[in-house]
matplotlib code that plots the C-alpha trace (Angstrom):
import matplotlib.pyplot as plt

x = [8.9, 12.4, 12.3, 8.8, 9.2, 12.6, 11.1, 7.8, 9.8, 11.0, 7.4, 5.4, 7.8, 6.4, 3.0, 3.8, 1.9, 2.1, -0.6, -0.8, 0.4, 0.6, 0.3, 3.0, 3.0, 6.5, 7.0, 10.7, 11.0, 10.3, 9.3, 5.9, 3.8, 3.8, 1.0, -1.0, -4.0, -2.7, -1.4, -3.1, -3.0, -1.0, -0.7, -2.2, 0.8, 2.3, 3.1, 3.5, 0.0, 0.7, 3.9, 4.3, 7.4, 8.5, 8.4, 12.3, 12.3, 14.2, 14.4, 13.2, 13.8, 10.6, 8.5, 11.4, 11.7, 12.8, 9.9, 10.2, 8.4, 7.7, 9.5, 7.8, 5.1, 1.5, -0.6, -2.0, -5.4, -8.2, -7.9, -10.4, -10.5, -8.8, -7.0, -6.2, -6.5, -4.7, -7.1, -5.9, -4.9, -4.4, -1.6, 0.7, 4.3, 7.0, 8.0, 10.9, 10.0, 7.7, 5.6, 4.6, 2.4, -0.9, -0.7, -1.0, -3.3, -3.0, -2.4, -3.3, -1.5, -4.7, -3.4, -5.9, -6.6, -4.2, -6.5, -7.3, -11.2, -10.7, -8.2, -10.8, -13.4, -11.0, -10.4, -14.3, -14.8, -12.8, -14.4, -11.7, -12.3, -12.4, -14.7, -17.2, -16.3, -13.3, -12.2, -11.4, -11.3, -11.3, -13.9, -10.8, -9.7, -6.5, -5.2, -5.0, -6.3, -7.6, -3.5, -0.2, 1.5, 2.9, 0.7, -2.7, -1.9, -0.9, -4.1, -6.2, -4.5, -4.8, -8.8, -9.7, -11.3, -10.5, -8.0, -7.6, -7.8, -6.8, -5.6, -6.5, -5.3, -1.6, -0.1, 0.9, 4.9, 4.3, 4.6, 4.2, 5.3, 5.2, 1.4, 0.5, 1.7, 2.4, 1.1, 0.4, -0.2, 2.2, 0.9, 2.9, 3.0, 1.5, -1.1, -2.0, -2.3, -4.8, -6.9, -7.4, -8.1, -10.7, -12.3, -12.7, -14.0, -16.7, -18.1, -17.7, -18.5, -17.4, -13.8, -10.5, -8.4, -6.1, -2.9, -4.9, -5.8, -2.3, -0.9, -2.9, -1.8, 1.2, 3.8, 5.3, 1.7, 2.9, 5.9, 4.0, 1.5, 4.5, 6.7, 3.3, 3.4, 6.1, 5.4, 2.2, 2.8, 5.6, 5.6, 5.3, 8.8, 10.4, 10.5, 14.6, 16.7, 16.7, 12.7, 13.2, 15.5, 13.3, 10.5, 13.0, 13.4, 10.2, 9.1, 11.6, 9.1, 6.6, 6.0]
y = [0.4, 2.5, 4.2, 5.6, 6.2, 7.7, 10.0, 10.4, 13.3, 14.9, 15.4, 16.5, 19.6, 21.1, 22.4, 22.9, 19.4, 17.6, 17.6, 14.1, 11.4, 7.8, 5.1, 2.3, -0.8, -2.1, -5.7, -7.6, -8.6, -12.2, -13.3, -13.6, -11.8, -13.2, -14.5, -15.3, -12.1, -10.2, -13.3, -12.6, -9.0, -7.6, -6.9, -9.1, -9.5, -11.5, -14.8, -16.8, -16.4, -15.3, -12.6, -9.2, -7.8, -4.5, -1.8, 0.0, 2.5, 5.9, 9.4, 12.6, 16.1, 17.0, 19.9, 20.7, 17.8, 14.4, 12.1, 8.2, 6.8, 3.7, 3.5, 1.9, 0.6, 0.9, 1.8, -2.0, -2.9, -2.4, -5.5, -8.4, -9.9, -13.3, -14.3, -17.5, -17.4, -19.8, -20.1, -19.4, -21.9, -21.2, -23.0, -22.2, -22.1, -21.7, -18.1, -16.0, -18.5, -17.2, -19.4, -20.5, -17.6, -20.1, -20.1, -16.2, -13.8, -11.2, -7.8, -4.9, -1.3, 0.8, 4.1, 6.5, 7.4, 4.5, 1.6, 0.1, -0.5, -1.9, -4.3, -5.4, -5.6, -8.0, -10.1, -10.3, -11.5, -14.2, -15.1, -14.5, -14.2, -10.2, -7.8, -6.4, -2.7, -2.1, -4.8, -3.2, -5.9, -2.8, 0.0, 2.5, 1.3, -0.1, -3.9, -6.3, -7.4, -4.4, -3.0, -2.1, -5.6, -9.1, -11.0, -9.6, -9.7, -13.3, -14.2, -12.2, -14.6, -17.6, -17.1, -15.5, -17.2, -14.0, -14.4, -11.1, -7.9, -4.1, -1.1, 2.8, 3.7, 4.3, 0.9, -0.5, -0.4, -4.3, -6.1, -10.1, -11.4, -15.3, -15.1, -12.0, -10.9, -7.5, -5.4, -2.4, -0.1, 2.8, 5.8, 8.8, 11.4, 14.3, 11.9, 11.1, 14.2, 15.9, 12.8, 13.1, 16.9, 15.6, 13.8, 16.1, 19.0, 16.4, 16.1, 19.6, 22.2, 25.1, 22.9, 25.7, 25.4, 22.5, 24.5, 25.7, 22.0, 21.4, 23.6, 22.1, 18.5, 16.1, 15.9, 12.5, 10.7, 7.4, 7.1, 8.3, 5.6, 2.7, 4.7, 4.4, 6.0, 7.3, 9.5, 10.7, 13.4, 14.8, 18.7, 19.3, 19.4, 17.2, 13.7, 12.7, 10.6, 8.3, 7.9, 7.8, 4.9, 3.2, 3.2, 1.6, -1.1, -1.9, -1.4, -4.6, -6.7, -5.8, -8.9]
z = [-3.1, -1.7, -4.7, -4.5, -0.8, -1.2, -3.9, -1.8, 0.3, -2.9, -4.2, -1.6, -1.1, -4.1, -5.1, -9.0, -10.4, -13.6, -15.4, -16.4, -13.9, -14.5, -11.5, -12.0, -10.1, -10.3, -9.1, -9.9, -13.7, -15.0, -11.5, -10.4, -8.3, -4.8, -2.1, -6.0, -4.5, -7.6, -9.8, -13.3, -13.4, -16.4, -19.8, -22.3, -24.3, -21.6, -22.8, -19.7, -17.7, -13.9, -14.8, -14.6, -16.1, -14.5, -16.7, -17.5, -15.2, -16.1, -15.0, -17.0, -15.8, -17.7, -15.5, -13.9, -11.5, -11.8, -12.2, -12.7, -16.1, -17.5, -20.8, -23.7, -21.6, -22.7, -19.4, -18.1, -18.6, -15.8, -13.4, -14.9, -10.9, -12.7, -9.8, -8.1, -4.5, -2.1, 0.9, 4.4, 7.1, 10.8, 11.7, 15.1, 14.4, 16.8, 17.6, 15.2, 12.2, 8.9, 8.1, 4.6, 2.4, 2.5, 6.1, 6.7, 7.0, 4.1, 5.8, 3.6, 5.0, 2.6, 2.0, 1.2, -2.8, -3.9, -5.0, -1.8, -1.9, -5.5, -3.9, -0.7, -3.5, -5.5, -2.2, -1.9, -5.4, -5.0, -2.0, 0.3, 4.4, 4.7, 6.8, 4.8, 5.4, 3.4, 4.8, 8.0, 11.0, 13.7, 13.7, 14.3, 10.9, 12.3, 12.6, 14.4, 18.1, 19.3, 20.8, 19.7, 20.8, 18.9, 21.4, 20.6, 16.8, 17.6, 19.3, 16.8, 13.6, 15.8, 16.4, 13.5, 10.1, 8.1, 5.5, 4.1, 6.3, 5.8, 8.2, 6.8, 10.2, 11.5, 11.2, 14.7, 15.7, 16.4, 13.0, 13.3, 10.1, 11.3, 11.0, 8.8, 5.1, 4.7, 1.3, 0.0, -3.2, -3.5, -5.5, -6.8, -3.8, -6.0, -7.7, -4.8, -2.8, -5.8, -6.0, -1.8, -2.8, -5.5, -3.4, -0.5, -3.1, -4.6, -1.0, 0.4, -2.4, -0.4, 0.3, -0.2, -3.4, -3.8, -2.6, 0.8, 1.4, 1.0, 3.0, 6.3, 5.2, 6.8, 4.2, 3.2, 3.8, 2.3, 4.6, 7.7, 7.1, 6.8, 9.7, 12.2, 15.6, 15.5, 12.2, 12.5, 14.8, 13.5, 12.7, 8.8, 7.0, 10.4, 8.7, 10.4, 8.6, 11.0, 10.9, 7.0, 7.7, 10.4, 8.0, 5.4, 7.9, 8.0, 4.3, 3.8, 5.9, 3.8, 0.5]

ax = plt.figure().add_subplot(projection="3d")
ax.plot(x, y, z, "-o")
ax.set_aspect("equal")
plt.show()
């Protein structure tokens, strides 16, 4: 994840898109995917069920830029929804202590055009208690508790029966790891921007060209979404090293 965020800045500052791009979801080698929601997804040749081996990453200089590629790794098959779901249990724990994963709500940061709707559908398919509208518990697509405070998020967690929630808006600055397990899907920045433009073009036939559209979009969208309110209104190309480091600190709270 750190590699994807670091490359995000570089990718979004160039407009010469590659002809082909693939999404790679990386997990620690020989380690089960945490949280069990994604458990069971993996290449068919895995001998041990529930284990997803990370591809061997290398750097290629093709197309004039560094590209993270999977070496000798065939594309994974589409998800078969073969997941194992661990039920959520509402418990109250002491402050500053991380609860066991099964007692916390799965909090999904949904970055548009990165597979988030599919993950929400998987949660519903597996009988997880999730809001109907794209798993968003709030009308403003943010989460949770209606305001940016630890207290509001804790109150929500202690009184809800939901086990899976999504956040499509800017994350609140407050992050409550005691009651929530933060997860996200990251897509290569270039591919995500192009997919977003294609979505706009399909729904608005008078849409501008990709280059004209992209020039009006914020840069480093993956980073801005994780960073939250501090980064959302920063002018284009003005993300500072301080904000980058702050975002990395937040990313380390994801599981």
